[in-house]
C-alpha positions in Angstrom: -90.5 -71.9 -3.4 -88.7 -71.7 0.0 -87.3 -75.2 -0.5 -86.1 -74.3 -4.0 -84.5 -71.1 -2.8 -82.7 -73.0 0.0 -81.4 -75.6 -2.5 -80.2 -72.9 -4.8 -78.4 -71.1 -2.0 -76.7 -74.3 -0.9 -75.6 -74.9 -4.5 -74.1 -71.4 -4.6 -72.1 -71.9 -1.4 -70.9 -75.3 -2.7 -69.8 -73.7 -6.0 -67.9 -71.0 -4.0 -66.2 -73.6 -1.9 -65.0 -75.5 -5.0 -63.6 -72.3 -6.5 -62.1 -70.7 -3.4 -61.6 -73.6 -0.9 -63.1 -73.7 2.6 -64.4 -70.3 3.7 -63.1 -69.6 7.2 -66.0 -69.5 9.7 -64.2 -67.0 12.0 -63.9 -64.3 9.3 -61.0 -62.1 8.7 -59.1 -60.3 11.4 -58.2 -56.7 10.6 -54.9 -55.1 11.7 -56.4 -51.8 12.7 -59.6 -50.5 14.3 -60.7 -47.0 13.2 -62.2 -45.8 16.5 -64.9 -43.2 16.5 -66.7 -41.4 19.3 -70.1 -41.7 17.7 -71.9 -44.6 15.9 -70.7 -45.0 12.3 -73.5 -44.7 9.8 -71.6 -44.8 6.4 -68.3 -46.0 5.1 -66.5 -45.9 1.7 -63.0 -46.9 0.5 -61.0 -45.2 -2.3 -60.6 -47.7 -5.1 -57.0 -48.7 -4.3 -57.9 -49.3 -0.6 -55.4 -46.8 0.8 -57.9 -44.4 2.3 -61.2 -44.9 4.2 -63.9 -42.3 4.7 -66.5 -42.7 7.5 -69.6 -40.8 8.5 -71.2 -40.7 11.9 -74.6 -40.3 13.5 -73.4 -36.8 14.6 -72.7 -35.7 11.0 -68.9 -35.6 11.0 -66.8 -37.0 8.2 -63.5 -38.7 9.0 -60.6 -39.6 6.6 -58.3 -42.4 7.4 -55.0 -43.9 6.2 -55.7 -47.6 6.0 -52.0 -48.6 5.8 -51.2 -47.0 9.2 -54.6 -46.9 10.7 -54.4 -43.2 11.5 -57.0 -40.4 11.0 -55.9 -37.9 8.3 -58.6 -35.4 9.0 -62.1 -34.8 10.3 -64.5 -32.5 8.7 -67.9 -31.2 9.9 -70.8 -31.1 7.5 -74.2 -32.3 8.6 -76.2 -31.4 11.7 -77.6 -35.0 11.8 -76.8 -38.5 10.6 -74.6 -39.1 7.5 -76.8 -41.3 5.4 -74.5 -42.1 2.5 -71.0 -41.6 1.1 -69.7 -41.9 -2.5 -66.2 -41.8 -4.0 -65.7 -40.5 -7.6 -64.1 -43.2 -9.9 -60.8 -41.2 -10.1 -60.6 -41.1 -6.3 -60.5 -37.3 -6.3 -63.7 -36.5 -4.6 -65.9 -37.9 -1.8 -69.5 -36.8 -1.4 -71.5 -37.1 1.8 -75.3 -37.0 2.0 -77.1 -36.2 5.2 -80.5 -36.7 6.7 -80.5 -32.9 7.1 -80.9 -32.6 3.3 -77.4 -31.3 2.7 -74.6 -32.7 0.5 -70.9 -31.9 1.0 -68.1 -32.7 -1.4 -64.5 -33.0 -0.2 -61.1 -34.1 -1.6 -60.5 -37.7 -0.4 -57.7 -36.7 2.0 -60.1 -34.4 3.8 -57.8 -31.4 3.3 -60.6 -29.2 1.8 -64.3 -29.0 1.6 -65.1 -28.1 -2.1 -68.8 -27.6 -1.8 -71.6 -27.6 0.8 -75.3 -27.0 -0.2 -78.9 -27.8 0.7 -79.7 -30.4 -1.9 -83.2 -31.6 -0.8 -86.0 -30.4 1.5 -85.9 -33.7 3.3 -83.4 -36.4 4.2 -81.1 -37.6 1.5 -81.0 -41.4 1.1 -78.5 -42.2 -1.6 -75.8 -40.6 -3.8 -73.5 -41.8 -6.6 -71.0 -40.4 -9.0 -71.1 -40.8 -12.8 -68.3 -42.9 -14.4 -66.3 -39.7 -15.3 -66.7 -38.2 -11.9 -68.3 -35.0 -13.3 -71.8 -35.7 -12.2 -73.4 -36.5 -8.8 -76.9 -38.1 -8.5 -78.9 -37.9 -5.3 -82.2 -39.3 -4.1 -84.2 -38.2 -1.1 -87.4 -38.3 1.0 -88.7 -35.2 -0.7 -89.6 -37.6 -3.6 -87.0 -36.1 -5.9 -83.8 -37.2 -7.6 -81.4 -34.5 -8.5 -78.4 -34.3 -10.9 -75.5 -32.1 -9.8 -72.2 -30.9 -11.3 -69.2 -32.1 -9.4 -67.4 -30.7 -7.5 -69.2 -27.3 -7.8 -72.6 -28.5 -6.6 -74.4 -26.7 -9.4 -77.9 -28.2 -9.9 -78.4 -29.5 -13.5 -81.7 -31.3 -13.4 -84.5 -32.5 -11.1 -86.7 -35.6 -11.5 -89.8 -35.4 -9.3 -91.3 -38.8 -8.4 -94.5 -40.0 -6.6 -92.6 -41.6 -3.7 -89.4 -41.2 -1.7 -86.3 -42.0 -3.8 -84.3 -44.5 -1.8 -81.6 -45.7 -4.3 -79.8 -44.2 -7.3 -77.4 -45.5 -10.0 -75.8 -44.5 -13.3 -75.4 -46.8 -16.3 -71.9 -47.4 -17.5 -72.1 -44.8 -20.2 -73.8 -42.3 -17.9 -76.7 -41.9 -20.3 -79.3 -43.6 -18.1 -80.2 -43.2 -14.5 -82.0 -45.8 -12.3 -84.1 -44.6 -9.4 -85.5 -47.0 -6.8 -88.3 -45.7 -4.6 -90.4 -46.6 -1.6 -93.4 -47.7 -3.7 -91.4 -50.8 -4.8 -90.7 -49.4 -8.3 -87.5 -48.8 -10.3 -87.6 -45.9 -12.8 -85.4 -46.0 -15.9 -84.5 -42.4 -16.8 -82.7 -41.2 -19.9 -80.6 -38.0 -20.2 -81.3 -36.5 -23.6 -78.9 -34.3 -25.6 -80.1 -31.1 -23.8 -79.5 -32.6 -20.4 -83.2 -33.1 -19.6 -84.4 -36.2 -17.8 -87.0 -38.4 -19.5 -88.5 -41.5 -17.9 -88.3 -44.4 -20.4 -89.7 -47.3 -18.4 -90.9 -48.4 -14.9 -89.8 -51.8 -13.6 -92.3 -53.4 -11.3 -92.2 -56.5 -9.1 
């Protein structure tokens, strides 16, 4: 199995080289460095690449202009490490999740904090926006996934699990939620017409 995996990986690299040409071993040199005073624990770009948002070990959120390399704003939110950042598909909002159990929602220039709330009783691991940007899904170490209205932060639904929720995702039509947990399972959840969450299937292995 290891030999086969190695051969498949080598085939993938060879295919990429044929399509893209030689891949530079030295990597890509960036024109700017976005210097922070604390270790960076999360980063996310707006979809056109013009702005960068970073979160630190200290809990602060910084907003950067990638064209000029300058910081647009810095916003406090969490009392401990920023675990995840997410940008809404329309680039209007950025959400930050902290190991303190809190979630904050800002505009993507960092000019205003639109919401701040205690989302979970333990550290948040993952967040993501729905395709229309109106919903936010979070998963945490309190063994819960929660669905929020964005940007207000109003709680819409809670899905309690048997293990820490470590990864979350929406389907393209926002009807289904996928939850990955610490017990090596993925849970396929459906949002019914009333907004309730119903588990449809568990993916194992």
